[in-house]
NUROTOR-569463 format. One line per field, with one value per residue (C-alpha): residue number from 1; residue in three letters; x, y, z. Coordinates in Angstrom, 1 decimal, decimal comma, padded with zeros to 4 digits, always signed. Example, Ala and Ser with C-alpha at 12.3 -4.5 7.8 and 13.67 -1.06 7.14 Angstrom:
<recs>
pos <- (1 2)
code <- (ALA SER)
px <- (+012,3 +013,7)
py <- (-004,5 -001,1)
pz <- (+007,8 +007,1)
</recs>
This chain:
<recs>
pos <- (1 2 3 4 5 6 7 8 9 10 11 12 13 14 15 16 17 18 19 20 21 22 23 24 25 26 27 28 29 30 31 32 33 34 35 36 37 38 39 40 41 42 43 44 45 46 47 48 49 50 51 52 53 54 55 56 57 58 59 60 61 62 63 64 65 66 67 68 69 70 71 72 73 74 75 76 77 78 79 80 81 82 83 84 85 86 87 88 89 90 91 92 93 94 95 96 97 98 99 100 101 102)
code <- (MET ASN ASP SER GLY PRO SER PRO GLY ILE GLY GLN ILE VAL GLN ILE LYS LYS GLY ARG ASP ALA GLY MET TYR ALA LEU ILE ILE GLU VAL ILE ASN ASP ARG TYR VAL LEU ILE ALA ASP GLY ASP LYS ARG LYS ILE ASP ARG ALA LYS LYS LYS ASN ILE ASN HIS LEU GLU LEU LEU ASN TYR MET ALA PRO GLU ILE ARG ILE SER PHE GLU GLU THR GLY ARG VAL THR ASN GLY LYS LEU ARG TYR ALA LEU SER GLY PHE LEU GLU GLN GLN LEU ASP LEU LEU LYS GLU GLY GLU)
px <- (-102,2 -101,1 -099,0 -099,5 -095,9 -095,2 -096,7 -098,0 -096,4 -097,1 -095,7 -096,2 -097,7 -101,5 -103,0 -106,9 -107,6 -111,7 -114,5 -115,4 -111,9 -110,5 -107,2 -106,6 -102,9 -102,9 -100,8 -101,6 -101,7 -102,4 -102,6 -105,3 -104,8 -103,3 -106,3 -107,9 -105,8 -106,8 -105,6 -105,7 -104,2 -104,7 -106,4 -109,3 -109,5 -107,9 -105,8 -109,5 -111,7 -109,6 -111,1 -110,5 -109,6 -109,1 -106,0 -107,0 -108,8 -105,4 -102,1 -099,2 -096,2 -093,0 -092,5 -092,5 -092,4 -090,5 -091,0 -094,2 -092,5 -089,9 -093,3 -095,4 -092,2 -091,6 -094,5 -097,4 -099,3 -098,8 -100,3 -102,7 -099,7 -097,0 -099,3 -099,5 -095,6 -095,0 -098,2 -097,1 -093,3 -093,8 -096,0 -093,6 -090,8 -092,2 -093,4 -089,5 -089,1 -092,0 -090,0 -086,8 -088,0 -089,6)
py <- (-089,1 -092,6 -095,5 -097,5 -096,8 -094,0 -090,7 -090,2 -088,5 -087,5 -090,5 -092,9 -096,8 -098,1 -101,1 -099,9 -101,6 -100,4 -100,1 -102,2 -101,5 -103,2 -105,3 -102,9 -100,5 -097,4 -094,0 -090,8 -088,4 -085,4 -084,8 -082,4 -082,5 -085,1 -087,4 -087,5 -088,1 -088,5 -091,8 -093,3 -095,9 -094,4 -097,4 -098,1 -095,1 -092,3 -089,1 -087,0 -089,0 -089,6 -091,2 -089,5 -091,7 -091,9 -092,8 -095,0 -097,2 -097,5 -099,5 -097,0 -099,3 -098,3 -097,1 -094,1 -093,9 -091,8 -091,0 -089,6 -087,3 -085,7 -085,2 -083,6 -081,2 -080,3 -080,5 -079,6 -082,9 -087,2 -089,1 -091,9 -094,0 -092,6 -093,8 -097,6 -097,8 -097,2 -099,3 -102,5 -101,8 -102,3 -105,2 -106,5 -106,4 -107,4 -110,3 -110,7 -110,7 -113,5 -115,8 -115,1 -116,2 -119,5)
pz <- (+084,4 +082,3 +084,3 +081,9 +080,0 +077,7 +076,9 +073,9 +070,9 +067,0 +064,9 +068,1 +067,6 +069,2 +069,9 +070,4 +073,9 +073,6 +071,2 +067,7 +066,4 +069,6 +068,4 +065,6 +065,2 +064,6 +064,9 +066,6 +064,2 +067,1 +071,0 +071,7 +075,6 +078,6 +077,9 +074,3 +071,1 +066,9 +065,4 +061,6 +060,2 +056,6 +055,2 +057,7 +059,6 +057,2 +057,7 +056,8 +059,2 +062,1 +065,8 +068,6 +071,4 +075,1 +075,9 +078,1 +075,9 +073,8 +074,5 +073,6 +072,1 +072,5 +068,9 +067,4 +063,6 +062,5 +059,1 +061,1 +062,5 +059,7 +057,5 +060,4 +061,1 +058,1 +055,4 +058,4 +057,3 +056,2 +053,8 +054,3 +052,3 +054,5 +057,8 +056,2 +055,1 +058,7 +060,3 +058,1 +058,1 +062,4 +062,1 +059,5 +062,1 +065,1 +062,5 +062,4 +066,2 +066,9 +064,4 +065,8 +068,7 +068,0)
</recs>
């Protein structure tokens, strides 16, 4: 019952709104149920110590990292390096859009 935008999916980039990691970006690596997901960023929050987060405490961004989804479909797992690569690519794209807008 999340009316703030898209429904969560594996590989979706989110911004954390609540908790000590507020303001940081991460990727959804598993949807537990309609209320909770596991998130990781490959750096501070690694894949083997993913954080269980309430969806209401996340801002679901309208961007899916295709390399993460493909990795899960092909091998059933993803590496911390791929998570970092996907996040850095997304953040660079956002920075470029901000520069174009100025």
